[in-house]
C-alpha positions as CSV (number, residue, x, y, z in Angstrom):
1,M,-83.7,81.6,-20.6
2,A,-83.2,78.0,-19.6
3,V,-81.4,77.3,-16.8
4,G,-79.7,73.9,-16.0
5,M,-80.0,72.1,-12.6
6,I,-79.0,69.0,-10.9
7,F,-80.2,67.7,-8.0
8,T,-78.2,65.3,-5.2
9,F,-80.0,63.0,-3.4
10,R,-78.4,61.8,0.8
11,R,-76.5,58.4,0.0
12,K,-74.3,55.9,1.8
13,T,-73.9,52.1,1.7
14,A,-76.6,50.0,3.5
15,A,-73.9,49.8,6.2
16,A,-73.2,53.2,6.6
17,W,-76.9,54.0,6.7
18,T,-77.6,51.6,9.6
19,A,-74.3,52.5,11.5
20,A,-76.2,55.8,11.4
21,N,-79.8,55.4,11.6
22,P,-81.2,59.1,10.6
23,V,-84.8,60.0,10.7
24,L,-85.3,61.5,7.4
25,L,-87.4,64.3,6.8
26,A,-91.0,63.7,5.3
27,G,-90.0,63.3,1.1
28,E,-86.4,63.0,1.7
29,L,-85.0,60.4,-0.4
30,G,-82.2,58.0,0.9
31,L,-79.7,55.7,-1.8
32,E,-77.8,52.9,-0.6
33,T,-75.4,53.0,-3.2
34,D,-73.9,49.5,-2.9
35,T,-77.5,47.8,-3.3
36,R,-79.1,50.3,-5.1
37,F,-82.4,50.4,-2.9
38,F,-84.0,53.4,-1.5
39,K,-86.5,54.9,0.9
40,F,-88.5,57.8,1.7
41,G,-88.8,59.9,5.1
42,D,-91.8,60.1,6.8
43,G,-90.2,62.9,9.1
44,A,-90.8,60.6,12.6
45,T,-89.0,57.0,11.5
46,A,-85.8,56.1,12.0
47,W,-83.9,54.3,8.8
48,A,-83.7,50.9,10.4
49,T,-87.3,50.5,10.8
50,L,-88.0,52.7,7.5
51,P,-89.5,50.6,4.7
52,Y,-87.8,50.3,1.5
53,A,-89.8,52.3,-1.4
54,A,-92.6,50.1,-2.8
55,A,-91.1,50.0,-6.0
56,V,-88.4,47.6,-4.8
57,S,-90.4,44.0,-5.4
58,S,-88.2,41.9,-4.7
59,V,-88.3,42.8,-1.4
60,W,-91.0,42.2,0.7
61,G,-90.9,44.0,4.3
62,S,-93.5,43.4,6.8
63,I,-96.2,41.8,5.2
64,T,-99.7,42.8,5.9
65,G,-103.0,41.0,5.6
66,T,-103.6,37.3,5.0
67,L,-101.0,34.8,3.4
68,G,-104.4,34.5,0.4
69,N,-103.5,37.9,-0.8
70,Q,-99.7,36.8,-1.5
71,T,-100.5,35.6,-4.6
72,D,-97.1,34.7,-5.8
73,L,-95.8,33.7,-2.1
74,A,-98.9,31.4,-2.4
75,A,-98.2,29.7,-5.4
76,V,-94.8,28.9,-4.5
77,L,-95.4,27.2,-1.3
78,A,-98.5,25.3,-3.1
79,G,-95.8,23.5,-4.0
80,K,-93.8,22.1,-0.5
81,Q,-94.4,19.1,1.7
82,P,-96.6,19.9,3.7
83,L,-95.7,20.0,7.2
84,D,-96.2,16.4,9.0
85,S,-95.2,14.3,12.3
86,D,-93.0,12.2,10.3
87,L,-90.4,15.0,9.2
88,T,-90.7,16.5,12.4
89,T,-89.3,12.9,13.7
90,I,-86.7,12.6,11.3
91,A,-85.5,15.9,12.0
92,G,-85.1,15.3,15.4
93,L,-82.8,11.8,14.5
94,A,-79.3,11.9,15.6
95,V,-77.1,12.0,12.8
96,V,-74.3,8.6,12.9
97,N,-71.7,7.3,10.6
98,D,-73.0,4.8,8.6
99,N,-76.0,4.2,10.2
100,F,-79.5,3.5,8.4
101,M,-83.3,5.5,8.6
102,Q,-85.9,2.6,9.1
103,A,-88.9,2.7,9.7
104,K,-89.9,0.7,13.2
105,A,-92.8,-0.2,15.4
106,G,-95.0,2.3,13.2
107,A,-91.9,5.2,14.0
108,W,-88.7,6.2,12.3
109,A,-85.7,5.3,13.9
110,G,-81.9,5.5,13.6
111,R,-80.8,1.8,12.8
112,T,-77.1,0.4,12.8
113,V,-75.5,-2.1,10.5
114,A,-75.6,-5.0,13.1
115,Q,-79.4,-3.9,13.5
116,V,-80.3,-4.0,9.9
117,K,-78.3,-7.9,9.2
118,T,-80.4,-9.0,11.9
119,D,-84.1,-7.8,10.4
120,L,-82.9,-8.7,7.0
121,G,-81.9,-12.4,8.5
122,V,-78.1,-11.5,7.3
123,P,-75.4,-13.6,9.0
124,G,-73.3,-11.4,11.2
125,T,-70.0,-12.6,9.3
126,A,-69.3,-12.4,5.4
127,S,-69.4,-16.4,5.2
128,G,-72.9,-18.3,5.4
129,T,-75.6,-20.4,3.9
130,N,-78.1,-18.0,1.1
131,T,-81.3,-19.2,2.5
132,G,-83.5,-16.8,0.7
133,D,-85.2,-17.6,-2.4
134,Q,-82.1,-15.6,-4.2
135,T,-80.6,-17.3,-7.0
136,I,-76.3,-16.6,-6.8
137,T,-74.4,-17.1,-9.9
138,L,-70.3,-18.1,-10.0
139,T,-68.3,-17.1,-13.0
140,G,-64.3,-16.6,-13.4
141,D,-62.4,-19.4,-12.0
142,V,-65.0,-20.6,-9.7
143,T,-68.2,-21.4,-11.7
144,G,-71.8,-22.8,-10.4
145,S,-75.8,-21.5,-9.4
146,G,-78.3,-21.7,-7.1
147,A,-80.3,-21.3,-4.2
148,G,-79.1,-21.8,-0.9
149,T,-76.3,-24.2,-0.6
150,F,-74.7,-25.0,-4.6
151,A,-72.1,-27.0,-6.0
152,A,-69.4,-25.2,-7.5
153,S,-66.0,-25.8,-9.2
154,I,-62.7,-24.6,-10.4
155,S,-62.4,-24.2,-14.0
156,A,-60.0,-26.0,-16.0
157,G,-56.6,-23.7,-15.7
158,A,-57.7,-21.5,-13.6
159,V,-55.0,-22.4,-10.9
160,T,-51.9,-21.2,-12.2
161,S,-48.0,-20.7,-10.4
162,G,-49.1,-16.9,-9.9
163,K,-52.3,-17.5,-7.8
164,I,-50.4,-19.7,-5.8
165,A,-48.5,-17.7,-2.7
166,A,-45.3,-18.8,-1.7
167,G,-44.8,-21.3,0.9
168,A,-48.7,-22.0,0.9
169,V,-47.9,-25.6,-0.9
170,V,-46.1,-27.6,1.8
171,N,-45.5,-31.5,1.7
172,A,-48.2,-32.2,4.0
173,A,-50.9,-30.9,1.2
174,L,-50.0,-33.0,-1.8
175,A,-51.6,-36.3,-2.1
176,N,-50.1,-39.5,-0.5
177,M,-47.4,-41.1,-2.9
178,P,-46.7,-45.1,-3.5
179,A,-43.8,-46.4,-1.3
180,T,-40.5,-46.0,-3.1
181,T,-41.3,-44.0,-5.6
182,I,-40.1,-40.7,-7.0
183,K,-42.2,-38.0,-8.2
184,G,-41.5,-36.9,-12.0
185,N,-41.9,-38.0,-15.7
186,A,-40.0,-41.1,-17.9
187,T,-41.4,-40.2,-20.8
188,A,-39.8,-39.1,-24.1
189,G,-41.9,-35.4,-23.7
190,P,-44.0,-33.0,-21.8
191,A,-46.4,-34.8,-19.6
192,A,-48.1,-34.7,-16.2
193,P,-45.9,-36.0,-13.6
194,T,-46.0,-39.9,-12.2
195,D,-45.1,-41.5,-9.3
196,L,-42.1,-43.2,-10.8
197,T,-40.4,-46.7,-10.1
198,G,-36.4,-47.2,-8.9
199,T,-36.3,-49.0,-12.2
200,Q,-37.5,-46.0,-14.1
201,T,-35.7,-43.7,-12.2
202,T,-31.8,-46.1,-13.0
203,A,-33.2,-45.8,-16.8
204,M,-32.8,-42.2,-16.8
205,L,-29.5,-41.4,-15.1
206,D,-26.3,-41.6,-16.4
207,L,-24.0,-44.4,-16.4
208,F,-20.3,-43.8,-14.6
209,G,-17.5,-43.2,-18.0
210,V,-14.5,-41.4,-18.9
211,A,-16.3,-37.8,-18.7
212,L,-19.9,-38.5,-16.9
213,K,-20.5,-39.3,-13.3
214,G,-23.5,-41.8,-12.6
215,L,-24.5,-44.7,-11.7
216,V,-22.7,-47.6,-11.9
217,P,-22.8,-49.8,-14.7
218,A,-23.8,-53.7,-14.2
219,S,-20.9,-55.8,-14.0
220,G,-22.0,-58.6,-15.2
221,G,-21.8,-60.8,-12.2
222,G,-19.1,-63.0,-10.9
223,T,-15.9,-62.2,-8.8
224,A,-12.7,-61.3,-10.9
225,N,-13.5,-58.2,-12.5
226,F,-13.4,-54.8,-11.1
227,M,-14.3,-51.6,-12.4
228,R,-11.8,-49.4,-14.6
229,A,-11.7,-45.6,-14.5
230,D,-13.7,-45.5,-17.8
231,G,-16.7,-47.0,-16.6
232,A,-16.0,-50.5,-18.0
233,W,-15.6,-54.0,-16.0
234,A,-12.6,-56.0,-16.5
235,A,-9.6,-58.5,-14.7
236,P,-6.8,-56.8,-13.4
237,P,-3.5,-57.0,-15.1
238,M,-0.9,-59.5,-12.7
239,T,1.4,-61.8,-13.0
240,T,0.2,-65.3,-12.1
241,S,3.3,-66.9,-10.7
242,L,5.2,-65.7,-7.9
243,P,8.6,-64.9,-8.2
244,W,10.0,-67.1,-5.8
245,G,8.1,-70.0,-7.1
246,S,6.9,-73.1,-4.7
247,I,9.5,-72.8,-1.4
248,T,10.5,-75.7,-0.3
249,G,12.8,-76.4,2.6
250,T,14.5,-73.9,4.5
251,P,15.6,-71.0,2.4
252,T,19.5,-70.2,2.6
253,T,19.7,-66.6,1.6
254,I,18.0,-63.6,2.8
255,A,16.1,-63.2,-0.4
256,G,14.8,-66.7,-0.2
257,Y,12.4,-65.4,2.2
258,G,11.1,-62.8,-0.4
259,I,13.0,-59.9,2.1
260,T,14.4,-57.0,-0.8
261,D,14.5,-54.1,1.4
262,A,18.2,-54.8,2.3
263,V,19.9,-55.9,-1.3
264,T,23.1,-56.1,-2.4
265,L,24.4,-55.9,-5.9
266,A,27.1,-58.0,-6.9
267,G,30.4,-56.7,-8.9
268,S,29.6,-56.5,-12.4
269,Q,25.7,-56.8,-12.1
270,T,23.6,-54.4,-14.3
271,V,20.1,-53.4,-13.5
272,T,17.7,-52.3,-16.0
273,G,13.9,-51.7,-16.1
274,S,11.9,-50.6,-13.6
275,K,13.2,-51.9,-10.3
276,T,12.0,-50.6,-7.0
277,F,14.6,-50.3,-3.6
278,S,13.7,-49.5,-0.2
279,A,15.8,-49.0,2.7
280,S,19.2,-49.8,2.5
281,T,20.3,-51.0,-0.9
282,A,23.9,-51.3,-1.2
283,F,25.7,-51.6,-4.2
284,S,29.3,-53.7,-4.7
285,S,31.9,-52.5,-7.0
286,G,31.7,-52.7,-10.5
287,A,27.7,-52.3,-10.6
288,V,25.7,-51.0,-13.3
289,V,22.3,-49.0,-12.7
290,T,20.8,-47.8,-16.7
291,G,18.4,-45.4,-16.8
292,A,16.9,-42.5,-15.0
293,I,16.5,-42.7,-11.0
294,T,13.3,-41.9,-9.5
295,G,12.1,-41.8,-5.5
296,T,13.4,-40.5,-2.4
297,A,16.7,-42.1,-3.0
298,I,17.4,-38.7,-5.2
299,T,17.1,-35.0,-4.4
300,Q,13.7,-33.9,-4.4
301,T,13.6,-30.2,-5.1
302,A,16.5,-27.6,-6.7
303,T,17.5,-26.7,-3.0
304,D,17.0,-30.1,-1.2
305,T,20.2,-29.9,1.1
306,T,18.8,-33.7,2.7
307,A,21.9,-36.1,3.9
308,G,22.6,-38.9,1.5
309,R,20.3,-38.4,-1.7
310,L,21.7,-38.3,-5.0
311,L,21.9,-35.1,-6.4
312,K,20.2,-34.3,-9.8
313,V,21.6,-32.8,-13.3
314,G,20.3,-29.3,-12.8
315,D,19.8,-29.3,-8.7
316,F,21.9,-26.0,-7.0
317,G,22.3,-24.7,-10.6
318,L,24.8,-27.8,-11.5
319,G,25.0,-29.1,-15.0
320,D,21.8,-26.9,-16.2
321,A,20.9,-23.3,-16.1
322,A,21.5,-21.3,-12.8
323,I,18.9,-21.4,-10.3
324,F,16.1,-18.4,-10.6
325,Y,16.3,-17.1,-7.4
326,T,13.8,-14.4,-5.4
327,G,14.2,-14.4,-1.9
328,S,17.5,-12.5,0.0
329,V,20.7,-12.9,-0.8
330,D,21.7,-11.7,2.8
331,D,20.8,-15.1,3.6
332,P,24.0,-16.8,4.7
333,T,22.1,-20.1,5.1
334,L,21.4,-20.5,1.2
335,P,23.0,-23.4,-0.1
336,T,26.2,-23.8,-1.7
337,G,25.1,-23.2,-5.6
338,H,24.6,-20.7,-8.7
339,Y,21.7,-18.7,-8.8
340,F,20.1,-15.8,-11.0
341,A,19.2,-13.6,-8.3
342,G,16.5,-11.1,-9.9
343,V,15.1,-7.9,-9.8
344,D,12.8,-9.4,-7.5
345,S,15.2,-10.5,-5.2
346,I,16.1,-9.1,-2.2
347,G,18.8,-7.6,0.4
348,T,22.0,-5.9,-0.1
349,K,23.0,-6.1,-3.6
350,P,26.0,-4.9,-5.9
351,Y,23.9,-4.6,-8.9
352,T,19.8,-5.4,-9.5
353,Y,20.4,-8.4,-10.7
354,G,23.2,-10.8,-11.4
355,Y,24.7,-14.6,-11.3
356,L,25.4,-15.2,-8.0
357,S,27.6,-18.0,-6.9
358,V,27.4,-19.0,-2.9
359,N,29.8,-21.3,-0.8
360,M,28.7,-22.4,2.7
361,R,29.5,-23.9,5.7
362,V,27.4,-26.4,7.9
363,G,24.7,-24.2,9.8
364,G,25.9,-20.6,8.2
365,I,28.4,-19.6,10.3
366,R,30.7,-18.9,7.3
367,A,30.2,-17.8,3.6
368,G,31.1,-16.6,0.5
369,Q,29.5,-15.2,-2.2
370,I,30.2,-13.8,-6.1
371,W,27.8,-11.6,-7.9
372,V,28.8,-11.0,-11.5
373,T,26.7,-8.9,-14.1
374,D,26.1,-9.8,-18.0
375,G,28.3,-6.7,-18.6
376,G,30.8,-9.0,-17.0
377,N,31.2,-6.6,-13.4
378,M,32.5,-8.7,-10.7
379,W,32.1,-8.4,-6.9
380,M,32.4,-10.9,-3.7
381,R,32.2,-10.3,-0.3
382,T,32.1,-12.8,2.8
383,Y,29.7,-13.9,5.4
384,A,31.6,-14.1,9.3
385,T,30.6,-13.6,12.9
386,G,27.1,-12.9,12.2
387,A,27.6,-10.1,9.2
388,W,28.4,-9.7,6.0
389,S,31.3,-8.2,4.6
390,P,31.1,-5.3,2.3
391,W,30.9,-5.8,-1.5
392,Y,34.4,-5.3,-2.9
393,R,34.8,-5.2,-6.4
394,V,37.1,-7.3,-8.5
395,Y,39.1,-5.6,-11.1
396,S,39.8,-7.1,-14.5
397,Q,41.1,-5.9,-17.9
398,K,37.4,-4.9,-18.2
399,T,37.1,-2.8,-15.3
400,V,40.4,-1.3,-14.5
401,L,40.1,1.7,-17.0
402,G,36.7,3.6,-16.2
403,A,35.3,6.4,-14.2
404,V,36.4,6.4,-11.2
405,S,34.4,7.0,-7.8
406,Q,34.6,6.4,-3.9
407,S,32.2,6.0,-0.7
408,A,33.6,7.0,2.1
409,G,37.2,6.6,1.0
410,V,36.7,3.2,-0.6
411,P,36.8,2.9,-4.4
412,T,33.9,2.0,-6.2
413,G,34.6,2.4,-9.6
414,A,37.1,1.7,-11.4
415,V,41.1,2.0,-11.2
416,I,42.4,4.7,-13.7
417,E,40.2,7.5,-15.3
418,S,41.8,9.0,-18.2
419,G,40.2,12.1,-20.4
420,S,40.7,15.3,-22.0
421,N,39.2,18.8,-22.9
422,A,40.4,22.3,-23.7
423,N,41.9,23.4,-20.9
424,G,44.0,20.1,-21.2
425,R,44.7,16.3,-20.0
426,Y,43.9,14.7,-17.2
427,T,44.4,11.3,-15.0
428,K,42.7,10.7,-11.8
429,F,43.5,7.5,-10.1
430,A,40.8,5.2,-7.6
431,S,43.6,6.1,-4.9
432,G,42.3,9.9,-4.8
433,L,45.4,11.2,-7.0
434,L,44.6,13.6,-9.9
435,E,46.8,14.9,-12.3
436,C,46.5,17.2,-14.9
437,R,48.3,18.8,-17.8
438,Q,48.3,21.4,-20.5
439,T,50.5,23.3,-23.0
440,M,49.7,27.0,-23.5
441,N,51.6,30.2,-24.6
442,A,52.6,32.8,-21.8
443,A,51.5,36.5,-23.2
444,S,54.2,39.7,-22.9
445,G,51.6,42.2,-21.7
446,A,49.9,40.6,-19.0
447,A,49.2,36.9,-17.0
448,V,47.6,33.7,-18.3
449,T,45.3,31.5,-16.3
450,W,45.1,27.9,-16.8
451,T,41.5,25.7,-15.7
452,F,42.1,22.8,-14.6
453,P,40.6,20.3,-17.0
454,S,39.8,18.7,-14.1
455,A,38.8,20.3,-10.3
456,F,41.2,19.1,-6.9
457,I,39.5,19.4,-3.8
458,E,42.5,21.5,-2.7
459,G,45.2,23.5,-4.4
460,P,47.5,21.5,-6.4
461,V,51.1,21.4,-6.6
462,V,52.1,23.0,-10.3
463,T,55.3,22.4,-11.9
464,G,56.3,23.6,-15.4
465,N,58.9,25.2,-18.0
466,A,58.8,27.3,-20.5
467,I,60.6,26.4,-24.1
468,A,63.2,29.2,-25.4
469,T,66.5,30.0,-26.3
470,V,67.2,32.7,-24.2
471,L,66.6,32.5,-20.0
472,S,63.2,32.0,-19.8
473,T,61.5,31.2,-16.4
474,L,57.7,29.8,-15.4
475,C,56.7,32.2,-12.4
476,F,53.4,31.4,-11.3
477,D,51.4,35.3,-10.1
478,A,49.5,33.6,-6.7
479,S,49.2,30.1,-5.3
480,P,47.0,28.0,-7.1
481,T,43.3,27.4,-6.6
482,I,41.1,24.2,-6.4
483,T,40.2,25.1,-10.4
484,A,43.1,27.6,-11.8
485,V,46.6,29.2,-11.7
486,T,47.9,32.2,-13.1
487,F,51.5,32.4,-14.6
488,S,54.0,34.2,-16.8
489,A,57.2,33.4,-18.9
490,R,59.6,35.8,-17.4
491,D,63.6,36.8,-18.7
492,K,66.1,38.0,-16.2
493,T,65.3,41.3,-16.6
494,D,62.1,39.9,-14.7
495,A,60.3,41.2,-18.5
496,R,57.3,38.9,-19.3
497,R,57.9,36.6,-22.4
498,A,55.5,35.4,-24.9
499,D,56.6,31.5,-24.7
500,V,55.4,28.4,-25.2
501,V,54.8,27.0,-21.0
502,H,54.5,23.2,-20.2
503,L,52.3,22.9,-17.3
504,H,51.7,19.7,-14.6
505,A,49.7,19.8,-11.4
506,V,49.3,17.0,-9.0
507,G,47.2,16.8,-6.2
508,R,44.0,15.2,-4.8
509,W,40.3,15.0,-6.5
510,S,39.0,13.1,-3.3
511,T,39.9,11.4,0.0
512,M,43.0,9.4,-0.3
513,V,42.6,5.6,0.9
């Protein structure tokens, strides 16, 4: 019967074989698992010096015999550069960046750029003269061609603003201009700039007129005309005759000398038209002045207090609308007058805005103010000894009745306030007095509580009477509080009765003045 057998050989990686370096038995096979190479032992040679099996043709191992017997290697080497002295010299040259290799004096040598330029006759800088026989041709913005030195030209339109550096062209680099000329264009369309004369320049400028700034137009000569605001030359209007004519002899009046700063108008004399009076002008009784008066003899502002000036209609709020005032109403030097203090006005005010009438003594020593609102409410106060009094309300038929109020014991609202609700009627007085009234039914089974229609600040005095045909007396079960009182109607046996009762409470709603 057949028997299956499996043979294995000694195996390691190439590194493991080298590290172990064993001596294989004669005919024993050792395999490198990573290179797939193998060797056969001879029983004496260690692994490191033992040759690989001859079947590995890509590994030469030790070449024995002559090179000529190695036909494959000889064929390869035959196509290579034979080693000579030049290659040996080149191999010995030092490697330097940007250097050249040049045959010099029959031998190879390393050469610098400067040395090579010297050998070629090239100048030491990028510029210079072409001294060889090369022909150079320039194209683009600059054109020209030739060997050695040759002329070149800049192409038309090649120099544009984009190719000129900012500040590169200065006045000194421009061509000289004729004296008293300006560079410009005096033609009707686009053109190259030229040197313009003064005549050409002024011909292009606007003339002075109503709407334009410019040159003064030609006057036409003469000495009588003057330029007007509209740019026209004209003679000024004037009266050719003097007001006093020809003076002869010695004048007998001050007017005879032409002096007009002290004028006296006789009685019944009328001044009309536009007349100017300066300094002190006296008007006699009966003199009549017609038309509006202007100048510094009248007030210059709505609150001008300059002594001796005539008052215009509307100044200080007289004869016209009140002056709109936004300053401080607490200013004691505010001149006498009528003002409207708006919401923008400042100071102590009884209301946000209102009509303010002021009476002020000289220098603001004493003053009085009256404040009236659109709703008809009025207040007043006075100024003395450097301080304002509080605003005191002025009462009228409009303000007697209304809601009463107090501040620190001083009334600030109406004089009398009346009202009613489910608990009865009440009357308040500005003095702090409060009266409450009510008609109720007493109960036979228990006491009844009356809640006041308006609260007191302390227990009030409560009185009343029962309405009955027999003896019935109003009794209070306890002292009244500030908001209510408990009561009963009782007969002579002290039994409670369900009678109608009239109640009256008197006390204070605020501190008495």
